[in-house]
C-alpha positions as CSV (number, residue, x, y, z in Angstrom):
1,X,0.0,0.0,0.0
2,X,1.3,3.4,-1.0
3,X,1.7,5.8,2.0
4,X,-0.4,9.0,1.8
5,X,1.1,12.2,0.2
6,X,1.2,15.4,2.0
7,X,1.8,18.8,0.4
8,X,3.8,20.9,2.9
9,X,4.0,24.7,2.4
10,X,5.7,27.7,4.0
11,X,7.0,31.1,3.3
12,X,10.7,31.7,3.8
13,X,11.6,35.3,3.4
14,X,10.3,36.2,-0.1
15,X,10.0,32.6,-1.2
16,X,7.0,30.3,-1.1
17,X,8.2,26.8,-0.4
18,X,6.2,23.7,-1.3
19,X,7.5,20.2,-0.4
20,X,5.8,17.2,-2.0
21,X,6.1,14.4,0.6
22,X,5.0,11.4,-1.4
23,X,3.7,11.1,-5.0
24,X,2.7,14.2,-6.9
25,X,-0.6,13.1,-8.5
26,X,-4.0,14.2,-9.8
27,X,-5.3,13.5,-6.3
28,X,-3.2,16.3,-4.6
29,X,-2.4,18.6,-7.5
30,X,-5.6,20.7,-7.1
31,X,-4.7,21.5,-3.5
32,X,-1.1,22.4,-4.5
33,X,-2.5,24.6,-7.4
34,X,-4.8,26.4,-5.0
35,X,-1.9,27.1,-2.6
36,X,0.2,28.5,-5.4
37,X,-2.6,30.6,-6.7
38,X,-3.3,32.0,-3.2
39,X,0.2,33.2,-2.7
40,X,0.5,34.5,-6.3
41,X,-2.6,36.6,-5.6
42,X,-0.7,38.0,-2.6
43,X,2.1,39.2,-4.8
44,X,4.7,36.4,-4.2
45,X,6.9,35.9,-7.2
46,X,9.4,33.3,-6.2
47,X,8.3,29.7,-5.7
48,X,10.2,26.5,-4.9
49,X,8.8,23.0,-5.3
50,X,10.9,20.7,-3.3
51,X,10.8,17.1,-4.6
52,X,13.3,15.5,-2.2
53,X,10.6,13.2,-0.8
54,X,8.6,12.8,-4.1
55,X,9.4,9.5,-5.8
56,X,7.2,10.3,-8.9
57,X,4.8,12.7,-10.5
58,X,1.9,12.0,-12.9
59,X,1.0,14.1,-15.9
60,X,-1.6,16.1,-14.0
61,X,0.9,17.2,-11.4
62,X,3.4,18.1,-14.1
63,X,0.7,20.0,-15.9
64,X,-0.2,21.9,-12.7
65,X,3.5,22.9,-12.4
66,X,3.5,24.0,-16.0
67,X,0.4,26.1,-15.6
68,X,1.9,27.8,-12.5
69,X,5.1,28.7,-14.4
70,X,3.1,30.0,-17.3
71,X,0.9,32.1,-15.0
72,X,4.0,33.6,-13.4
73,X,5.2,34.6,-16.9
74,X,1.9,36.2,-17.8
75,X,1.8,38.0,-14.5
76,X,5.0,39.8,-15.2
77,X,7.7,37.4,-14.1
78,X,8.9,35.4,-11.2
79,X,10.5,32.0,-10.7
80,X,9.3,28.5,-10.2
81,X,12.3,26.4,-9.1
82,X,12.2,22.7,-8.8
83,X,14.7,21.3,-6.3
84,X,15.9,17.9,-5.2
85,X,14.2,16.0,-8.1
86,X,15.3,12.4,-8.4
87,X,16.5,10.9,-11.7
88,X,13.0,9.8,-12.7
89,X,11.4,13.2,-12.1
90,X,14.3,15.0,-13.8
91,X,13.8,12.7,-16.9
92,X,10.0,13.5,-16.9
93,X,10.6,17.2,-16.6
94,X,13.2,17.4,-19.3
95,X,11.5,15.0,-21.8
96,X,8.4,17.1,-21.7
97,X,10.4,20.3,-22.2
98,X,9.6,21.7,-18.8
99,X,13.2,22.5,-18.2
100,X,12.6,25.5,-20.5
101,X,9.9,27.1,-18.3
102,X,10.9,25.8,-14.9
103,X,14.2,26.4,-13.1
104,X,15.6,22.9,-12.5
105,X,18.2,22.9,-9.8
106,X,20.3,19.9,-10.5
107,X,23.4,20.8,-8.5
108,X,21.9,22.3,-5.4
109,X,23.0,25.9,-6.0
110,X,19.6,27.6,-5.8
111,X,18.0,29.0,-2.6
112,X,20.8,27.8,-0.3
113,X,19.8,29.9,2.7
114,X,16.1,29.1,2.3
115,X,16.9,25.4,2.1
116,X,18.2,25.6,5.7
117,X,15.1,27.3,6.9
118,X,12.6,25.1,5.0
119,X,12.1,22.4,7.6
120,X,11.2,25.0,10.3
121,X,8.7,26.9,8.1
122,X,6.7,24.0,6.6
123,X,3.1,23.2,7.5
124,X,0.4,21.1,6.0
125,X,-1.5,22.6,3.1
126,X,-5.2,22.6,3.8
127,X,-6.9,19.5,2.3
128,X,-10.5,19.6,1.1
129,X,-12.5,17.1,-0.9
130,X,-13.3,18.5,-4.3
131,X,-16.3,17.6,-6.4
132,X,-15.6,15.3,-9.4
133,X,-16.4,18.0,-11.9
134,X,-13.9,20.4,-10.4
135,X,-11.3,17.7,-10.3
136,X,-11.9,16.8,-13.9
137,X,-11.6,20.4,-15.0
138,X,-8.3,20.7,-13.1
139,X,-6.9,17.5,-14.7
140,X,-8.0,18.9,-18.1
141,X,-6.3,22.3,-17.5
142,X,-3.1,20.6,-16.4
143,X,-3.0,18.5,-19.6
144,X,-3.8,21.4,-21.8
145,X,-0.9,23.3,-20.2
146,X,1.4,20.4,-21.0
147,X,0.1,20.1,-24.5
148,X,0.8,23.8,-25.1
149,X,4.5,23.4,-24.4
150,X,5.3,21.5,-27.7
151,X,3.8,19.7,-30.6
152,X,5.2,16.5,-29.3
153,X,3.4,17.0,-26.0
154,X,0.2,17.9,-27.9
155,X,0.4,14.4,-29.5
156,X,1.2,12.7,-26.3
157,X,-1.8,14.1,-24.4
158,X,-4.3,14.4,-27.2
159,X,-6.3,11.3,-26.1
160,X,-6.3,12.3,-22.5
161,X,-7.6,15.8,-23.3
162,X,-10.2,14.4,-25.6
163,X,-11.4,11.9,-23.0
164,X,-11.6,14.6,-20.3
165,X,-13.5,17.1,-22.5
166,X,-16.0,14.3,-23.4
167,X,-16.4,13.5,-19.7
168,X,-17.2,17.2,-18.9
169,X,-19.6,17.4,-21.8
170,X,-21.4,14.3,-20.6
171,X,-21.6,15.8,-17.0
172,X,-23.1,19.0,-18.4
173,X,-25.8,17.1,-20.3
174,X,-26.7,15.1,-17.2
175,X,-26.9,18.4,-15.2
176,X,-29.2,20.1,-17.8
């Protein structure tokens, strides 16, 4: 049985720090997205996603990170740094072209002072149960963000996007 994942967050100086303690998946990416959006709305521009305790990420979680980085660009700049990624996560990030929109710290030189303070400042991100439609919309947005990075990604995620759009359409018909 897979242990539960926790998204731990804290502010260290001018940096919003998020540690993924477990797998980064569609199940916890909406809460992570909301935490990032909340602090972006407060004017924070520097973000760290610490993957030291994250053995893997799925495409929804990757798409959420992509969307956050793109939102930072649209809002006038900032940084979204990914630290402590294992080989599997680094391979995923680079093969999808996300190393062009995220700052991947592969040698431990980014945010050195903040790294020391991270453990003291982290706290649990609020967890809420989301309705199925909101979760599906979130998963779709994450995959659209990934598909928008390159033509190769568009091909990779076409079927997933099509499936999710159909699911939302069917839900809308049932609600009508």
